[in-house]
C-alpha positions in Angstrom: 52.0 35.5 133.0 55.2 37.1 134.2 56.1 40.3 132.4 59.1 40.8 134.7 61.5 38.2 135.9 60.7 39.3 139.4 57.1 38.3 138.8 58.2 34.7 138.3 60.5 34.8 141.3 57.7 36.2 143.5 55.3 33.5 142.2 57.7 30.7 142.9 59.0 31.8 146.3 56.4 34.1 147.7 58.7 37.1 147.7 57.9 40.7 146.8 60.8 41.8 144.7 60.6 44.5 142.0 63.4 44.0 139.4 63.6 46.1 136.2 64.2 43.0 134.1 61.6 41.9 131.6 61.2 38.1 131.3 61.3 38.1 127.6 64.4 40.3 127.4 66.1 38.1 130.1 65.4 34.9 128.2 66.5 36.5 124.9 69.8 37.5 126.6 70.1 34.0 128.1 69.6 32.5 124.6 72.5 34.5 123.2 74.8 33.5 126.1 73.9 29.8 125.8 74.5 29.9 122.0 77.9 31.5 122.6 78.8 28.8 125.1 77.9 26.1 122.7 79.7 27.8 119.9 82.8 28.2 122.0 82.8 24.5 122.9 82.4 23.4 119.3 85.1 25.7 118.0 87.5 24.4 120.6 86.6 20.8 119.6 87.2 21.5 115.9 90.5 23.2 116.8 91.7 20.0 118.7 90.6 17.9 115.7 92.8 20.2 113.5 89.8 21.1 111.3 90.0 24.8 111.7 93.3 26.6 112.0 94.6 29.4 114.3 95.7 32.6 112.6 98.8 34.7 113.0 98.1 38.4 113.2 100.3 41.5 113.4 99.7 44.1 116.1 101.5 47.3 117.1 102.6 47.3 120.7 103.9 50.3 122.7 102.1 53.0 120.7 100.3 55.9 122.5 96.5 56.0 122.5 95.3 57.2 119.1 92.5 59.7 118.4 90.1 57.0 117.2 90.6 54.9 120.4 89.9 57.9 122.7 87.0 59.0 120.6 85.4 55.6 120.8 86.1 55.5 124.6 84.5 59.0 125.0 81.4 58.1 123.1 81.0 54.9 125.1 81.5 56.8 128.3 78.9 59.4 127.3 76.2 56.8 126.5 76.8 54.8 129.6 77.0 57.9 131.8 73.9 59.3 130.2 71.8 56.2 130.8 73.4 54.6 133.9 73.4 57.8 136.1 70.1 58.7 134.7 68.4 55.5 135.7 69.8 55.6 139.2 68.4 59.1 139.7 65.1 58.2 138.0 64.9 54.6 139.0 61.0 54.4 139.2 60.6 55.4 135.6 63.3 52.9 134.6 61.9 50.0 136.6 58.4 50.4 135.3 59.5 50.1 131.7 63.3 49.5 131.2 63.0 49.1 127.5 61.2 52.4 126.9 63.6 54.2 129.2 66.7 52.8 127.5 65.6 53.8 124.0 64.2 57.2 125.1 66.0 60.5 125.2 65.9 60.4 129.0 69.3 60.5 130.8 71.7 62.6 133.0 73.9 65.1 131.2 76.3 65.5 134.2 76.8 61.8 134.5 77.5 61.6 130.7 80.2 64.2 130.8 81.8 62.7 133.9 82.1 59.2 132.4 83.2 60.7 129.0 86.2 62.3 130.7 86.9 59.2 132.8 86.8 56.8 129.9 89.1 59.0 127.8 91.6 59.4 130.7 91.5 55.6 131.4 92.3 54.8 127.7 95.1 57.3 127.6 96.6 56.2 131.0 96.5 52.5 130.1 98.3 53.1 126.8 100.8 55.4 128.5 101.8 52.6 131.0 102.6 50.3 128.1 104.2 52.9 125.8 107.6 52.2 124.3 110.2 54.6 122.9 109.9 52.8 119.6 106.6 50.9 119.1 107.2 47.3 117.8 105.1 45.0 115.6 104.4 41.7 117.3 102.9 38.5 116.0 100.0 37.0 118.0 98.2 33.7 117.6 94.4 34.0 117.4 92.5 30.7 117.9 88.9 30.5 116.4 87.4 29.9 119.9 88.9 33.3 120.9 86.5 34.9 118.4 83.4 33.6 120.2 82.5 37.0 121.7 82.9 38.7 118.2 80.7 36.0 116.7 78.1 36.6 119.5 78.0 40.3 119.1 77.7 40.1 115.3 74.9 37.5 115.7 73.1 39.7 118.3 73.2 42.9 116.3 72.4 41.5 112.9 70.0 38.9 114.3 67.9 41.4 116.2 68.0 43.8 113.2 66.9 41.0 110.8 64.1 39.9 113.3 62.7 43.4 113.4 62.9 43.9 109.6 61.0 40.7 108.9 58.5 41.4 111.7 57.9 45.0 110.4 57.3 43.6 106.9 54.7 41.3 108.3 53.0 44.1 110.4 53.6 47.1 108.2 50.6 48.9 109.6 52.1 48.9 113.1 55.2 50.5 111.7 53.2 53.4 110.2 51.1 53.8 113.3 54.0 53.9 115.8 57.4 53.9 114.0 59.6 54.5 117.1 57.8 52.0 119.3 57.7 49.3 116.7 61.4 49.6 115.7 62.7 49.6 119.3 60.3 47.1 120.8 61.9 43.8 121.7 58.6 42.0 121.3 57.4 40.7 118.0 60.8 39.4 116.8 60.8 37.1 113.7 63.2 34.3 114.3 63.7 33.5 110.7 64.5 37.1 109.9 67.2 37.0 112.6 68.5 33.6 111.3 68.9 34.9 107.7 70.6 38.2 108.6 72.9 36.7 111.3 73.7 33.7 109.1 75.1 35.8 106.3 77.0 38.0 108.7 78.6 35.0 110.6 79.6 33.2 107.4 81.2 36.4 106.1 83.1 37.0 109.4 84.2 33.3 109.5 85.5 33.6 105.9 87.5 36.6 106.8 89.1 34.6 109.6 89.8 31.6 107.3 87.2 29.3 108.9 85.7 27.1 106.2 82.0 27.6 105.5 80.9 23.9 106.4 82.7 24.0 109.7 81.2 27.3 111.0 77.7 26.2 110.0 78.1 22.9 111.9 79.5 24.8 114.9 76.6 27.1 115.2 73.8 24.6 114.5 73.3 23.1 118.0 73.6 26.5 119.7 71.0 28.0 117.3 68.3 25.5 118.1 69.0 25.6 121.8 68.9 29.4 121.8 65.6 29.2 119.9 64.2 26.9 122.6 65.3 29.2 125.4 63.9 32.3 123.6 60.5 30.6 123.3 60.5 30.2 127.1 60.6 34.0 127.2 57.6 34.1 124.8 55.7 31.7 127.1 56.6 33.5 130.3 55.7 37.0 129.1 52.8 36.2 126.8 54.1 38.4 123.9 51.5 37.3 121.4 53.4 34.3 120.0 50.6 31.9 120.8 48.4 29.6 118.8 44.8 29.7 117.5 41.8 29.4 119.7 41.5 25.9 121.2 38.2 25.2 122.9 38.3 21.5 122.3 38.4 19.3 125.4 41.8 17.9 126.3 42.1 14.3 125.0 42.0 11.7 127.7 45.4 10.3 126.7 46.9 13.7 127.6 45.1 13.6 131.0 48.5 13.5 132.9 49.5 16.9 131.6 48.5 20.2 133.2 45.5 21.9 131.5 47.6 25.0 130.4 49.8 22.8 128.2 46.7 22.0 126.1 44.9 25.4 126.2 45.8 28.6 127.9 44.4 32.2 128.2 47.8 33.9 129.0 46.5 36.0 131.9 48.5 39.2 132.6 50.2 39.0 129.1 52.7 41.7 128.4 50.9 43.0 125.3 47.6 43.6 127.2 45.6 41.5 124.8 42.1 40.2 125.5 39.6 41.2 128.2 40.2 43.0 131.5 40.7 40.7 134.5 38.2 41.6 137.2 39.7 43.2 140.3 43.1 43.6 138.7 45.1 46.8 138.9 48.4 47.6 137.3 50.1 47.5 133.9 49.2 44.0 132.8 45.5 43.2 133.6 44.3 41.4 130.5 43.6 37.8 129.7 42.6 36.2 126.4 38.8 35.7 126.1 39.3 32.2 124.7 42.0 29.7 125.5 44.6 29.1 122.7 47.3 26.6 122.0 50.5 27.5 123.9 52.7 27.1 120.8 55.7 28.8 122.4 55.8 26.0 125.0 55.5 23.4 122.2 58.4 24.9 120.4 60.6 24.9 123.5 60.0 21.2 123.9 60.6 20.5 120.2 63.7 22.7 120.1 65.2 20.8 123.1 64.5 17.5 121.3 66.2 18.8 118.1 69.2 20.0 120.2 69.6 16.6 121.9 69.4 14.9 118.4 72.0 17.2 116.9 74.3 17.1 119.9 74.3 13.3 120.1 75.3 12.8 116.4 77.5 15.8 115.8 80.7 13.7 116.1 79.4 10.9 114.0 78.8 12.8 110.8 81.9 12.6 108.6 81.1 15.2 106.1 81.3 18.8 107.4 78.0 20.7 106.8 75.7 17.7 107.2 74.9 18.7 110.8 73.7 22.1 109.6 71.6 20.6 106.8 69.9 18.4 109.4 69.3 21.4 111.5 67.7 23.2 108.6 65.4 20.3 107.9 64.4 19.6 111.5 63.9 23.3 112.3 61.9 24.0 109.1 59.7 20.9 109.7 59.0 21.8 113.3 58.1 25.4 112.4 56.0 24.5 109.4 53.7 22.2 111.3 53.5 24.5 114.4 52.3 27.3 112.0 49.1 25.2 111.4 48.0 26.0 115.0 49.7 29.4 115.4 48.3 32.9 115.0 50.0 34.6 112.0 49.2 36.5 108.9 48.3 34.5 105.8 49.7 35.3 102.3 48.3 33.9 99.0 51.0 32.1 96.9 50.1 30.5 93.6 46.5 29.9 94.7 47.6 28.5 98.1 47.8 30.2 101.4 50.9 30.3 103.7 52.3 32.3 106.6 55.6 34.1 106.3 57.2 31.4 108.6 55.7 28.6 106.5 57.2 29.9 103.3 60.6 30.3 104.9 60.4 26.9 106.7 59.7 25.2 103.3 62.7 27.0 101.8 64.9 25.8 104.7 63.8 22.2 104.2 64.6 22.4 100.5 68.0 24.1 101.3 68.8 21.5 103.9 68.0 18.7 101.6 70.0 20.2 98.7 72.8 20.9 101.2 73.6 17.2 101.7 74.5 17.0 98.0 76.3 20.3 98.0 78.5 19.6 101.1 79.3 16.1 99.8 80.4 17.6 96.5 82.4 20.3 98.3 84.2 17.7 100.4 85.1 15.7 97.3 86.5 18.8 95.7 88.7 19.5 98.8 90.1 15.9 98.9 90.9 15.8 95.2 
């Protein structure tokens, strides 16, 4: 596997780079960027079709920098200086485990104070250049597509928080054993936890900006599933434990054209050091699974891409807003429900039956998506009457 993105680059091109960028984190960040690009495109399309309006907002121009602005700038400068200068001075510690370094108390106090002062001065100076004798209130037009960065930040913060909450619920013993490491680890994220938390936050923010609920759900649907597919690439590259059950069955003859790892894989050099020691290996990631398993993260990437193509190709043909999101819920829930049959996860007893956390949520999504067709049709009739 490729714990760091430089491991993949070295494997492909025969180089010897050492970059402090973990492959899972890189793909997670890429997923958010891709989702933001898709959302921006869809918001602009809906604007051109006059389905979501621009907003007029008041703002104060020519006022001096306020205490809150300078305080926020100072705090930002302190954090950036503390970590940025610190990692430059102690680069070996940072490059070996960027995640641990970022969330540790390590840093550089001198760099923190320097950037604190610089950020405060910069905020004060920029405001001073635009200062007027009498500040005036001006009206500005804010288009929904201009809110893309806000939507992305809200989704990132609430999504990761929700992912960790749901994952900690499922692995509560890990939380008690290592609270700090469990909370701040970027591995073991629950997609559905992130989807639920981020979904509520995005709908609320859209409502505050007068974007109707059906339109924002349709706008985010294609980006959500594409981001999911990209994120699963990170799981596959790093070997973060999101793999399937043991698969010792021989590859079917009708799949003979596929590489063996697509059928069963041992995830050598996985990032969580799971399995048995690789003979002759030295370093941080020297373990491989004893028995080959289904590479379910790869399967989900393929299925996620297929769902994205489906949603993208029909998004302009659906006449009732909200239908695209309903279809997303059904397809995503169906895909995840059946993948769970060959995936490693904790089983919960429910009414005499046994389900994983993801299976339960997947079934709920399928039901919600199915009911959503009726709800959005009723909502559209109410709007037109």
